[in-house]
N, C-alpha and C positions, 0 to 999 in steps of 0.2 A: 505490500501502498504506498503512495507515495501522497504525498501532502507541500500545498505551496506556503514560504513564508515569506513575507513583506519586510521592506528594511527597514531600519527607522529612522529615513526620514520621508519615508509614505507614509507612514504613522504622523510624520509630524505634521507633514501636509495634509492632513485630515482625511487619507484611504486606509482604510482597514484597520483604525485606530485599536491601540489593544483593548478599552471598554466593548467597542462595537463592536471584536472578536469573540469576545466571552458571549456578549451578547447570543448577539447570531447562534452559535455553536448549540450554547443551552437552550434556549424558546426551540433551537431542533430535537431537540432528545426529549422537552416538554412536550415538542408534538407529537414525535413519537408514545410517549407513555398516555396521553389524551386519547390518542387510538384504541391503547389496552385498560384503560379504567375512565369511573366516571369523575366529573370536576370535581363531586363531591370530597371524594375521596380520597381523590389530590391534595387537597385545601386543606386536609387534616394531614398532610406528611408533613413536617419540619425538614424542613433541607440549610443546611450548615453548609460554607463553602471553607474548603481546608486547602494550602498551600503543597500539603506531598500528602499521600499514605505510600503503606508498608504492607503489603499483599499477600500470604503464601497459601497457597494452595496443597493438601498434603493427604492422603493416602496410600491402598496398595498401588505397586506399580503394575499393576491392571484396569486399575480405576480410571485412566487418561490424563491423572493431576498434570502432566507436560502437556495433551493439547489442549486440555482449560486454559493454561499459564498462557501457553502459547497464543487462547485467543484473543484473552482478555488483551495481551501483549499488544498484538495488529491492531484492535481496537484503538486501545489505549495512545498509539503512535498516530493513526488517520485521528482523532482528536483531538493533535498538537502537542500533549505534552512530550516533556521532557522524560527517561526510562532507564533504566538497569536490571538487568533480572537475573536473578542467578537458578539457573534447572538444576536438578539435587536430585539422582535415581539410582538405584542399586545398579552392580555388579553384572548379574541375574539376568535373563533376557527374562523370565517370569519366577521372582523368587515365591516364595512361602508365604502364601495371603494368611494375612492379617498375624504377622509376628514384627518385630522390630527392624529387622535387617531387610525386609521385607517393604516400608516404607518411603517411596517418591514424593518429593516433593518442588515446590515449582515460585519461588520468592518476585516479587513482582515491587520497585519500587519506583511512583511516577508523580511526579512533580510538579510547581506552574514557575518551576524556575531549574537551575540548569542541576542533574543530577551524575553525580560520579561513583557512586556501588549502588550495588541490591539493597544496604541499607539492614542496621545492626539488628533490628528486633523485628518483628511483627506488627501491626495494629491491627491487622485483622490474622486470626486461621480459621483457613475451614478442615474443619478434618473429618474424612469419609467414616472415619471408624479407630475403636480403643487406642491402636496401635499407635494411628498416626494424630492425637491428641498428646500421648505418653512422650513418643519419640523427638516432641515440639514445643512441647509444653514449657522445658525450662530454658526458652526463645523468647516466648510470650511478657512481655512487661504489667504490672500490673495496672488495671483498667481498659486493658484491650477488647477488641469485640474475638469472641469464638463463637462460630458456629459449624454447630453438630449435629451429625446424624443421627436420630438418637436408633434408627432401625439395626442398627451395630450394634450397640451398647446393649449386647446380652450377655450374659455368664458366659457363653465359654468362648466366645469373642475376649471378652474381656479376663478372664482369667489365662488367655495365652497370654498376654504381655504384664501380670501380675497383679492388675489389679484386686483385688477383694474384695468391695464395696464399690458402689458404681461411682466415682467422681462424680456427676451429674447431679446426686442425691447428698451425697454425704458430705457435702462444708467443701469441699479441697480449690472447687472453684471457684469460692466467694470471693476471691478479689479482681473476678474479671467480667465483662460483660457476655452472658452465653448466654446461645442462642438456638435452644433445640430442636430442630424440627427433622421429622422424618423423611430426609430426601428420598428415598429406595420407595417408600410407600405412594409418596406423591409423585414421582415419575408415573409407576406403576398404575397408574388411579390415572394420569394424565393421558398415557396411551391405550386405555383400555380397549379402545375402537379402534387399534392398527393390525388386529389376530397378531400379537407376536407373545412365543410364551414369555412365561416371566422373567427367565433368567436374560432373556433379551431386550426386557423392555429396561429390567435392571443397567444394564452396559451404558444407559443414559441417563443415569440419574448427573451425570458429571459436567450433563448441559444443564441439566436442570439448578445447579451452584453455578453455573459457571451464567445462565439469565439470572438468578437472583442480584449475584453482583452486581452484574451486568446495570439493572433497576439502584442498586443503592450507589453506586456512583457515577449516576448518568453518562456509561457507557453507550456507541451505537453499536445498533443492534445488524443492520443491513448488512455489512460484511461476512459476520460470523451466519446470518443464514445461508448465504452466497457459497458461505465456504463446505458448509455442509453437503449445498444439493451437490456442488460439481465433486467434493470428497467422493461422495453416496452415489454418482450417478450413476451408476449399474446396479445399485441396488435401492431404486427410489422409495421402497415405500419406509428400508432404513433412514434415507435420509428426510424426509416427513419426521419422521420419529425423532425423531433428534432434535427438527425443528421445532416442533409441539414441546417437548421435554424443556429445551432453551425456552422459548415465549411462557410454555407453564410456571416455570421460577421466575420471569418478568412481572407478569401477573398477582405471582403470591407474594414479592415484594411492595407488589405498590396497592397490595388489598387484603395483606395481616396487619393486626395489628401487632406481632409482636414485632417488626421495625417500624415504627416510629418515625427517624430520622433517613433521609438520604442526604449524599454527599456530592457538592461538588468541587471538584483540582480543575482550574483554569487551566487552557492552553500556554505551552513555555514559548509563546510568541519571542521573548526579548530576550534571549536565550539563546538563540539559533539565527545563524548570520542566514542573509537573503539566499534563498536556492531551493532545490526540488529534494524530497525527506524522502528517504526511507525507512523502516523500522528495517534491520539486519543483524545477522548472528555475527559471529567473527570466523567462522570457519565460512559460512557463504561471502562476506567482505574478503575473504582470502582466495576465494576459491575465482571470484569477479579480479580480484586487482592483478592473480594470474593470466586471466583470460585478457585483462588489460595492456599487460605489460608486450604478451604475443603480439596484439595487435599493433601493438607502437614500436615495437622492435620488426617487425611484417616477417615474424617469424612464425612457422607450426606450435602449440604446444601441445607437446609430449608426455603423458604422465607414465611412469609406471611404478605400482603400488601395488601391495599388500593391506587387506584391510585388516584396521586395529583399531582398538578404543583412545583416545578419543577424534584421531583426523578420520573415519574412515567417509564423513562427511563428505570430504573434498571429494575423493574419488567416485559419490553419488551424482552430486550436482557438475565437477568438469563431463562427468557423461554425457551429461544433456544438451551439449553444447558443439556436437559435430559441422553446424553450419557456421561455426568461426574456428572451423579448421582442430580444434581440440582434440584430441584419440589418446583415448585412455587404454590403459593394458593392464586388467585384474591378475596379478599375477602369484605363481602357485607356494611362492614364502619372498620375504624384504629382500633373499639375497637376490635372487632372480630378477624383483620389480627395479633392483637400483642399478645391476647391472644392465638391462635397459633401455631404462634412461641413461646413464652413460653413453651405451650404443647411438642414442637418439642425438643428446647432444654433441657426439665424434658425428653424425650425418649432419648436423650443420640444424637443428630447433634447436626451441627453447626447451631446458629438458629437464623434470623436477621428479621428484620422488614423498613422499606425506607417509610421514610415521609417527608413531611413539619412543622414550624411552628404549625398550627392547629391540626394536626393529633397528634404533640408531646402533645396538651393542652388535650386532647382522651386518649390516651397512657400512661397518666401519673400514674393510679391507676394501672394498670398492671406490670408498668415500677418499681413499688413499693413493687410491689411482685413480680419480679424477683428480688428486693434485698433482700427482706427476704428468699426468696428459695434457695440465693446465686446460680443461675442461668446463666450460661453463654450464653449472650444474645447480639446482635449488633441492635443497635439500631443509623438505619440511618437517619440523620434529614438533608435535600439538601434545607438552610433558604431560606426563601424571602419577602417581602417587607410585615412588617405588620401593626398595629395587624388585626384581625378578618381576611377578604379575603384581603384583601389589595391590593401590586401588585402580583398578583402571577409571572407574568414572568420577574422580577424582580431581582435584586440583594439588599441583605445586610446581614448584621451579628449579627443580632438585639435579638437571640434565645437564648444568653449567657447564660442569668439569667438562664433564664427556665430551659434551658439543666440540671443549676447546685444545683437549688434552688425545679424547680419545682413538687415538689411531694411533699405530708401531709408527719410529721415527718421526723426523722434525716434519711437521705437517699441519702447517698452517691453513686456517681457515680465517674464513668473514662472518661474523654474528652480530644478526640484525633480529630486535627483540620488539613488537607491538606494543603499544599498552591500553591499551582500549577495543572492542571490537571494532568497532568502523578502521584504529590505525591500523587493523591485519592487512585493508584494501592497501594502502601508503606503503606499508613497511612491505606488500608482497612485490610493489613496485619498484622499491627502493634496493631491494635485494635478487632483484632481475635483474639493474642498475648497473651493482655493482659484480658482477656474473658474467654477465657478457663484457663488460667493460676493461674487467680486468681476466680475463679467462681464469675463474676458477671455482671452485662449487664455493656455496655460499650455505649458512647454517641459516634457518627462521625458524626462531625458537619463541612459539607460543605455548599457551597452557589450554588445560579443560575449562577454565573459567571464562577466558577469553571466544576460545573455541565454542561453548553452548551460551554462553552469556549474549545479549543483544541490545542493543539503544539504537537512537535516527542515528542516519547515515544522511550526509546530503550528497548526493551524486555529481563527479564532478563532470568538466564541462568538458569536452575534448580534445580542446586549445588549454588546459589547464594538464594537461599531461606533459609528462618529459619524451623528447624523442629517444628510444632505447636503438634505431635502427644501427646497426652492427657494417664494417665489408670486410668483406671474406675477400683472403688472398684469392689470387685472381692468373697469377703467375709467377717469372724467378722472383726471387728479391735480393737475393748478394751476385757479385761479379767475383769468381776467382781471380789469381794472377794470371793466367792467362787469357782472360778477358771473355771465359765462360759464363753466362748468366744461368745460376741454379738457384732451386728454392729451399731454403732451410726455416725450418718448420720452427725452432726455436732462436730465432734473427728476432728478438723484442722493440717494442716501442719503445723508445727513449727517453717516453715522462709515465705510463702506466708499466712498463716492465712486461709487460703482454703479448703472446706469444703469438704467431696468425694465425686465422681460425680458418682449414681450409679442407673444404669440402671435402668429400671421396668422391673420386672419379672424374676430378678435375684435370684435363692431361698436365701431365707437367710435373705435381703436386703431391706423387708419391711423395709416402714417409711411414717412416716405423711408428707404431704405438707397444705400449708394453708399458710395464712395473718397472722395468729393468732400469737404474739411469741413464737417462739421455746425456751427450755431447751437449755443451752447448752450444747453439746457433747448428750444426750438423743434422743435432739429435739423433747421431749413431749410437748405438751400447758403448756407453763407456763405464770402467772398471778403472778408473783413476782417481786417486786421490783428490787431486788438489780441482778435478775436473767437482766431483763427488763437492766438497768443500765449497766454489764454487756455485754449483744450483743449492744447493740448500739456502747456502745465504739472500742469494737472488729471491730464489723463491720466500724467504720470509720476508725481505725488504720489499717485496710487491705487494703483499699484505699491510706491512706497515702506512704504505704509503699510498693507501686508499682514501680519495677523499671522503671525508664525511664532517657534516655538519659542526660546530664548536656549540658546547654544552651550556646551554644557557640556565641560567641562575634566579629565583624566581625572590627575594631577598629586599620587601620594603622600606624593615626597619633596620636594617645591620646589627642583624644575628649575631651568637659569637659560635649558634648550632647549625649545623648544616644538615636536611635527610637527603640522602642519595637515594633515588629508587631505581630497579628492572623493570621491564615484564609488565604485570598485571597489579604490579599492584600499586601503579599509576592513583587509582583511583580511592583504594582506603588513604594510602598517604598524601592527596589531596587537601579529599575530604577531613583527615586530621588534626594539618596545619592552619585550614580552614578556622578549628574551633577552637586552636591555640591564638590561632590571633585576635580572634573575637578577644576570648578572656584575657588579652594582655599581654601573651608572652610570645616574644619576638623569636621565628625564627627562618630560614631558611630550604627551600627547596628545590632539587634540580633532580633528571631522568634519566638517565640513559637506555637510546635508545642502540646504539653500535658497540658492542663489548670487544668486540674484536675487529680493527682497531680502535682502541678508546679515542673518543675526541684529544683532538690537539692538544688544547687547555684546560682540560677533566687534571692533570697535575697543580696545575699554578689554582685552581676552583678550590680545589681541597684542601691545598696551604693556608691560602683565608679564613681557614675557621676553625678556630680552638678544637669543638669536637663535630666526627663526622658521623652516623647516627645510617647504619643497614639494615630495611626489616625485606626479610626476605623467605619466601615461602621454602625453605632449605636450611641447612645445617651451617650455614655461612660464606656461599663460594666467590658470591662475588666479593663479601669483604676481604677474603681469600686474595685475589688477584691482586686488592687493589693495595695488602698491606703490603704484596711482594714486590709490582709494581713502583708504586710512589712513599713507601714507607713512610704509610699515616698511620694513624693507629683508628683506624675504622672499629666504629663497636658496630656489632651485630646486632640484629632484634627480629628471634627467628620463629618460626611457625610452621611444624610438620603435621597438618591433622589433617589435613585434605579439602580445607575449607579456608577461603581465601579469608582476610585481613576482617576485623572491623574496625568502621574510622573510632569510635569511642577507645578501645582496648590502644593503638596505636598513639592516639591523642594522648592517655597517662603514661604511655611510657615516652613516647618524645619528651613529656612532662620531668617528669623524672631525670632523663639523661641530661635533658636543659639545666636541672636545677642541681644534679650532680659534683 
């Protein structure tokens, strides 16, 4: 879904003023509601305006919580709110029903201003069963709203998660505003005329819940109804049943006395530069970035991949875009996947392989071969909890040192890390620029939090994208002493140190490939010690010489403490820094996109501060690199629980570090 945002100048001139936008959108939603409830009923409902809301849907992994959250997110993006999401689900395809390990949840933070994180704690929890309530209640603050599916709070499901008495009756939820709703029963009743079995009808209870929450927060409805009819186009009865359940949930909120209040969160027009926006996840943005890079480079895009959580979505998405010259190959294993991708790079294509931490380990030998051959190759690693299989559906940043050093010999590789889901698009473009310009494999390090999370993304204009076109070798490039012109595959560009890229089959450009060391210039096999020393140092110099922007520091108050992050810690760090500054604590912030090579001014920046704090979702990998490279006493703040940092947690830690 896309939406247009007007510029501040247009608002100042009376075109689409902020109040007018809010009134128009709210009015449209009220019109929708008027079609489904009487004027008397609506007039009795109190409407409160909020600036932000955090909602968490939770249930069994088969209850459709991810779909419910995704639809609520899409309609929220259409409405114009800024947002950030956090899907959280088990590793099993169908986890044991009614158990704590089987709980799936989706958290959405949306607001009338810019949003940085999915939120620390939900204002609203929708719990579809006892397991969902017990797994999430510790995160819910006092006074929050809890909507509970009472049909599931029977003796057996409660006993399965350790409830000896019903939390809906024993007073343990007295600190919350609890709304008991028989979601299952009401869904079955709403669908009694569709001829569905009880089990089939029960599956639509997530749509009933979505309808209720859509009424409660004045979300648009047309997009969801259209989506359901499209999704179940081959099963029109199921499509209409889901639409009916969705409408029944809306009408229940409209008419019941149990929900006397609904809420409005105005669009966040002031948070967005002018342009066309859509909601996008990190993996989708990364896929689009790869396609855009291939178009800007005028090269076919080739993906060699083996399915692995949480990177598989990129393979799925790119397979849909053959019309853009994209070719995808689902290999039999990780080694075959990168081998095919490297072959495509040798053949003159923009080559990509996607994986996660365990796959990087298997691909390491071929990455080293790509370093030796000096061919452009994008290695997209979506990090997850490890080691080994670890936490496949949870997030972590623990593969930085593997990307930096996880190969035999001196095999330097550039590393680029996006900071938000939408930034995955631009990081992919940047990684492609480096790979094509410098003839090197490049690591693009995302993680599960970015991959599955989503936020609004401004669709760039074509003329905003960089020109990534490359010049292939077309003929001899070296003259011998006797005047003979020959092709030297390792004769380097004096500025970038990149070697020529010769497409196989070009007459006169035949040359050797393979993992054995090459002679400088000629590319012949060489065991000469001096040549090997020269080639190792030259490959390192090529990486060290890559042009990356200087790191920018946000320090309006002349702070003594700098918080330095990388990757997906950007949102929580920025939110924490805002809280500290609002409370009167000066603190500086900087964020790294390029982790190899580091920005040239990084050492000077670090030296300006008394303290440097590095929050990471690992045990201090970036901090280790900074201490070794710049001899600074970088203080680590680490978390490896499979979840992103919370802003309040970080704010407390940074305050303590600043005051120490």
